C-alpha positions as CSV (number, residue, x, y, z in Angstrom):
1,M,-25.3,-30.5,-21.0
2,S,-24.1,-27.6,-18.8
3,A,-21.2,-25.7,-17.6
4,T,-20.6,-26.0,-13.6
5,L,-17.8,-24.7,-11.6
6,S,-15.6,-27.1,-9.4
7,A,-13.5,-26.2,-6.3
8,R,-10.4,-28.1,-6.2
9,P,-8.4,-27.2,-2.8
10,N,-4.8,-26.3,-3.5
11,G,-3.5,-25.2,0.0
12,S,-3.8,-21.3,-0.8
13,G,-7.5,-21.1,-2.0
14,I,-9.5,-23.0,-4.9
15,D,-8.2,-23.2,-8.7
16,L,-11.5,-23.4,-10.9
17,E,-12.5,-26.1,-13.5
18,Y,-15.3,-26.0,-16.2
19,K,-16.4,-29.3,-17.1
20,D,-19.8,-30.3,-19.5
21,K,-21.7,-32.8,-17.6
22,P,-25.0,-33.5,-16.4
23,R,-26.3,-32.2,-13.1
24,P,-29.6,-32.2,-11.8
25,A,-31.6,-29.0,-12.4
26,T,-32.2,-26.4,-9.5
27,S,-34.8,-23.9,-8.9
28,G,-32.1,-20.9,-9.6
29,D,-31.3,-22.5,-13.0
30,A,-33.9,-20.2,-15.3
31,S,-33.0,-17.2,-13.4
32,L,-29.2,-18.0,-13.7
33,A,-29.6,-18.9,-18.0
34,S,-31.5,-15.6,-18.3
35,G,-29.1,-13.3,-16.8
36,S,-26.5,-11.5,-18.2
37,P,-22.7,-12.2,-16.7
38,Y,-22.1,-8.2,-17.8
39,L,-24.8,-7.1,-15.3
40,P,-24.2,-6.3,-11.5
41,T,-26.0,-8.4,-8.6
42,P,-28.5,-6.4,-6.9
43,L,-25.9,-5.7,-4.0
44,E,-23.4,-4.7,-6.5
45,A,-25.9,-2.4,-8.2
46,V,-26.3,-0.8,-5.0
47,L,-22.6,0.1,-4.3
48,L,-22.8,1.3,-8.2
49,S,-25.3,3.6,-7.6
50,I,-24.2,5.0,-4.5
51,Y,-21.5,7.0,-6.3
52,P,-23.9,8.9,-9.4
53,A,-26.2,9.6,-6.1
54,T,-23.2,11.0,-4.5
55,L,-22.6,13.3,-7.3
56,V,-26.3,14.6,-8.0
57,L,-26.5,15.0,-3.7
58,G,-23.2,17.2,-3.8
59,S,-24.4,19.1,-6.8
60,I,-28.1,20.1,-5.3
61,F,-26.3,20.8,-2.1
62,S,-24.5,23.3,-4.0
63,L,-27.7,24.8,-5.9
64,L,-29.7,25.1,-2.5
65,N,-27.0,26.4,0.1
66,P,-27.0,29.8,-0.3
67,S,-23.4,30.6,0.6
68,A,-22.3,27.6,-2.1
69,R,-24.2,29.3,-4.8
70,A,-23.3,32.9,-4.0
71,A,-19.4,32.2,-3.7
72,F,-17.5,33.1,-6.4
73,Y,-15.7,30.2,-8.4
74,D,-12.8,30.8,-10.7
75,A,-13.2,28.4,-13.7
76,S,-9.5,28.1,-14.6
77,T,-7.9,26.8,-11.3
78,Q,-11.6,25.0,-10.9
79,S,-11.7,26.1,-7.3
80,H,-12.6,28.8,-4.7
81,P,-10.1,31.5,-3.6
82,S,-8.9,30.5,-0.2
83,H,-10.3,33.7,1.3
84,L,-14.4,33.6,-0.6
85,A,-14.1,29.8,0.1
86,P,-17.5,29.0,1.6
87,S,-16.4,26.2,3.3
88,Y,-13.1,24.8,4.7
89,F,-14.1,21.7,2.5
90,A,-14.0,24.0,-0.7
91,Q,-10.5,25.4,-0.1
92,K,-8.2,23.1,-2.5
93,R,-5.5,23.1,0.0
94,N,-7.7,21.6,3.0
95,L,-5.7,18.9,5.0
96,F,-8.0,16.1,3.6
97,N,-7.6,17.5,0.1
98,T,-3.8,17.6,0.1
99,L,-3.1,14.5,2.4
100,F,-5.5,11.9,1.1
101,V,-6.9,13.0,-2.4
102,K,-3.8,14.1,-4.1
103,I,-2.1,11.0,-3.0
104,G,-5.4,9.1,-3.0
105,W,-4.2,5.9,-5.2
106,F,-1.2,5.4,-2.9
107,W,-3.8,5.1,0.3
108,T,-5.8,2.9,-2.1
109,S,-3.0,0.6,-2.8
110,L,-2.3,0.4,0.3
111,A,-5.2,-0.4,1.8
112,F,-5.6,-3.4,-0.9
113,L,-2.3,-4.6,-0.1
114,V,-2.7,-4.3,3.6
115,F,-6.0,-6.6,2.7
116,V,-4.3,-9.2,0.3
117,F,-1.3,-9.8,2.4
118,S,-3.5,-10.1,5.6
119,H,-7.0,-11.9,4.7
120,P,-7.3,-15.5,4.7
121,S,-9.2,-16.0,1.5
122,M,-5.9,-15.0,0.1
123,G,-3.8,-18.2,1.6
124,S,-1.4,-18.0,4.6
125,P,0.6,-14.2,4.5
126,V,3.9,-16.1,5.1
127,A,3.5,-19.6,3.6
128,S,2.0,-18.9,0.4
129,I,3.2,-15.1,-0.9
130,L,2.6,-16.1,-4.5
131,A,-0.9,-18.1,-4.0
132,P,-2.7,-18.1,-6.9
133,R,-5.8,-16.1,-5.6
134,R,-3.4,-13.2,-4.5
135,V,-1.6,-13.2,-7.7
136,R,-5.1,-12.7,-9.5
137,A,-5.8,-10.1,-7.0
138,M,-2.7,-8.5,-7.8
139,C,-3.1,-8.6,-11.7
140,R,-6.7,-6.7,-10.7
141,W,-4.6,-4.2,-8.9
142,L,-2.4,-3.8,-12.3
143,L,-4.7,-3.4,-14.4
144,V,-7.1,-0.6,-12.6
145,T,-3.9,1.0,-11.6
146,G,-2.9,1.2,-15.3
147,W,-6.3,2.7,-16.1
148,W,-5.5,5.2,-13.7
149,I,-2.3,6.2,-14.7
150,A,-3.3,6.2,-18.3
151,V,-6.3,8.7,-17.6
152,T,-4.2,10.9,-15.3
153,Q,-0.9,10.4,-15.8
154,W,0.3,8.9,-18.8
155,F,-0.6,7.5,-22.3
156,F,2.2,7.0,-24.6
157,G,3.0,10.8,-23.8
158,P,0.0,13.0,-22.6
159,P,-2.9,11.2,-20.2
160,L,-6.0,10.4,-22.0
161,M,-7.7,13.7,-19.8
162,D,-5.4,16.1,-21.4
163,R,-5.9,14.3,-24.6
164,A,-9.2,14.9,-24.1
165,F,-8.8,18.1,-23.2
166,T,-6.7,19.5,-26.2
167,L,-9.0,17.8,-28.6
168,T,-11.9,19.9,-27.8
169,G,-10.2,23.0,-28.2
170,G,-8.1,23.8,-24.6
171,Q,-4.9,25.5,-24.6
172,C,-2.5,26.8,-22.3
173,E,-3.6,30.6,-21.7
174,L,-0.3,31.6,-21.3
175,V,1.0,29.7,-25.0
176,A,-1.6,31.6,-26.2
177,T,-0.4,34.9,-25.5
178,Q,3.3,33.9,-25.9
179,P,3.5,31.0,-28.5
180,D,7.4,30.7,-27.7
181,S,7.6,30.4,-24.2
182,M,7.0,26.4,-24.6
183,S,8.1,23.8,-26.7
184,E,5.4,22.8,-29.4
185,R,4.7,19.2,-27.3
186,R,4.2,21.2,-24.1
187,R,1.9,23.6,-25.9
188,L,-0.4,21.2,-27.5
189,F,-0.8,18.6,-25.0
190,T,0.3,18.5,-21.1
191,S,-1.7,20.8,-18.3
192,A,1.3,20.0,-16.1
193,A,3.6,21.8,-18.2
194,C,1.2,24.8,-18.4
195,K,0.8,25.0,-14.9
196,L,4.3,24.6,-14.1
197,A,4.8,27.7,-16.3
198,G,2.4,29.8,-14.8
199,G,-0.7,29.4,-17.6
200,K,-3.9,28.4,-17.2
201,W,-5.5,25.5,-18.6
202,L,-8.6,26.7,-20.6
203,G,-10.9,26.4,-23.3
204,G,-11.5,22.6,-23.6
205,Y,-13.7,20.0,-22.3
206,D,-11.7,18.5,-18.7
207,I,-12.4,15.5,-16.8
208,S,-12.7,15.4,-13.4
209,G,-9.5,13.9,-12.1
210,H,-10.7,13.9,-8.5
211,V,-14.2,12.4,-9.3
212,F,-12.5,9.5,-11.6
213,L,-9.7,8.7,-8.6
214,L,-12.5,8.6,-6.1
215,V,-15.0,6.6,-7.7
216,L,-12.1,4.5,-9.2
217,G,-10.5,3.5,-6.0
218,G,-13.9,3.4,-4.0
219,L,-15.3,0.5,-6.5
220,F,-12.2,-1.2,-6.9
221,L,-12.1,-1.3,-3.2
222,W,-15.4,-2.7,-2.5
223,L,-15.5,-5.2,-5.3
224,E,-12.5,-6.6,-4.0
225,V,-14.0,-7.0,-0.4
226,L,-17.3,-7.6,-1.2
227,H,-17.5,-11.7,-1.8
228,V,-14.8,-12.3,0.8
229,A,-16.4,-10.5,4.1
230,G,-19.9,-11.9,4.8
231,F,-21.8,-9.6,1.8
232,R,-21.9,-12.7,-0.7
233,D,-24.5,-12.3,-3.5
234,D,-24.5,-14.8,-6.4
235,R,-23.1,-13.6,-9.3
236,V,-23.7,-14.8,-12.9
237,I,-20.6,-16.0,-15.3
238,A,-20.3,-17.5,-18.5
239,G,-18.7,-21.3,-18.5
240,G,-16.5,-22.3,-21.4
241,S,-19.6,-24.1,-22.9
242,G,-21.0,-20.3,-22.9
243,A,-23.7,-21.2,-20.3
244,A,-24.4,-19.2,-17.1
245,H,-24.0,-20.4,-13.8
246,N,-23.6,-19.4,-10.2
247,G,-20.3,-17.8,-9.8
248,E,-20.4,-17.8,-5.8
249,V,-18.1,-20.2,-4.7
250,R,-15.8,-20.1,-1.5
251,S,-12.2,-21.4,-1.0
252,V,-11.8,-24.3,1.4
253,E,-9.3,-21.9,3.2
254,V,-11.7,-19.5,4.1
255,E,-14.2,-21.9,5.4
256,N,-11.8,-23.6,7.8
257,T,-10.8,-20.2,9.1
258,E,-14.6,-19.3,9.9
259,R,-14.8,-22.8,11.7
260,E,-11.8,-22.0,13.7
261,G,-13.7,-18.7,14.9
262,H,-11.7,-15.9,12.9
263,S,-13.4,-13.1,12.0
264,E,-13.5,-12.1,8.0
265,W,-13.5,-8.3,9.5
266,G,-9.6,-8.5,9.9
267,I,-7.3,-5.2,9.6
268,G,-7.2,-5.6,6.0
269,V,-11.2,-5.3,5.3
270,K,-11.0,-2.4,8.3
271,A,-8.3,-0.4,6.4
272,V,-10.5,-0.7,3.3
273,L,-13.5,0.7,4.8
274,V,-11.7,3.3,6.3
275,V,-10.1,4.7,2.8
276,I,-13.8,3.6,1.3
277,L,-15.5,5.7,3.8
278,L,-13.4,8.9,3.4
279,G,-13.1,8.8,-0.4
280,W,-16.5,8.8,-0.2
281,W,-16.9,11.9,2.1
282,M,-14.1,13.7,-0.5
283,L,-16.5,12.9,-3.3
284,L,-19.2,14.4,-1.9
285,M,-17.2,17.2,-0.8
286,T,-16.1,17.5,-4.6
287,A,-19.3,17.6,-5.9
288,A,-20.4,20.1,-3.8
289,Y,-17.6,22.7,-4.3
290,F,-15.6,21.8,-7.4
291,H,-15.7,21.3,-11.2
292,T,-19.1,21.6,-13.7
293,W,-21.8,18.8,-13.8
294,S,-20.3,17.7,-17.0
295,E,-16.6,17.3,-15.7
296,K,-18.2,15.3,-12.8
297,L,-20.3,13.0,-15.3
298,M,-17.3,12.3,-17.3
299,G,-15.0,11.4,-14.5
300,L,-17.6,9.2,-13.6
301,I,-18.2,7.4,-16.8
302,A,-14.2,6.7,-17.0
303,A,-13.8,5.5,-13.6
304,L,-17.3,2.9,-14.7
305,L,-15.5,2.0,-17.7
306,G,-11.9,0.9,-16.4
307,I,-14.2,-1.2,-13.3
308,F,-16.2,-3.0,-16.0
309,V,-13.8,-4.0,-17.6
310,V,-12.0,-5.5,-14.9
311,Y,-14.9,-6.9,-12.5
312,F,-17.5,-7.7,-15.3
313,L,-16.3,-8.2,-18.4
314,P,-14.2,-11.5,-17.1
315,R,-17.5,-13.1,-16.1
316,G,-18.6,-13.6,-19.7
317,V,-15.1,-13.8,-21.5
318,L,-13.4,-17.1,-20.2
319,A,-9.9,-16.0,-21.2
320,L,-9.8,-13.0,-19.2
321,R,-11.1,-14.8,-16.3
322,N,-8.3,-17.7,-16.2
323,F,-5.6,-15.0,-16.1
324,I,-7.0,-12.2,-13.7
325,G,-10.2,-14.3,-11.9
326,M,-12.9,-13.0,-10.1
327,P,-12.7,-11.8,-6.2
328,G,-13.9,-14.1,-3.7
329,V,-13.3,-17.1,-6.5
């Protein structure tokens, strides 16, 4: 007895059914059964490795480049003074940082929404606004967005990155000299309040918000388009009986649009790729000119944690998979 995946047309994609029934053995059964659903496919592993490799590359550049190595770096502002910056991209107020990274989740979400409401794999953009695959994709976006908010914006008060900073001994320098200038809550917890009051956020262990945002956004977009834009790779998922099987199933509608000659590389995929490439470049610049290595590493780990929960954990947890689905399935 083994778990099999069946596709059932519903006019807007496919529904998944897991049934225990005999099926002929295939040559890939042994490798699928031995594989873990929580591990990336070879292609996914390549994509995942791009981001830590980029951080290493940028850090090596900052050590080997004479101007970058000699430039003064203000740890309190986590930046180079504008008049001493070794590169245009080393200035916090460069246009790419101001107009793209600072509102990075807006651009990430915009590209994703264009993809979701234009790509044929999600169903007709007019007749099936609430198609099951589109709804599940939006659920994944909400979960990833919630993780971004929790880490950088708000988590039942201060965000997780501010809580980590204060728990490791950080505080506002202004409060250290003028303790009555802020309320107790602001004094203890929020970097935004500290900067608003003209203070400096010093002393604790900081998480690179730029690295977190750029890695989270880039991998989120990659994993959403990867299995529907011509880069299919066999995924191992656990069925209802716990048996492993191939998770690569495509919708009837996608197959029909291909037979009709429509390209999967429409405006949605192109918009996603533009945001991914620009985000990768700014990650490289962040790695080269901003933050310590430990701060960048923590930003990377925080992003990978969110990606694992949304995109890899459902492959082995049926209840979660039934709720948020899997890209391309």
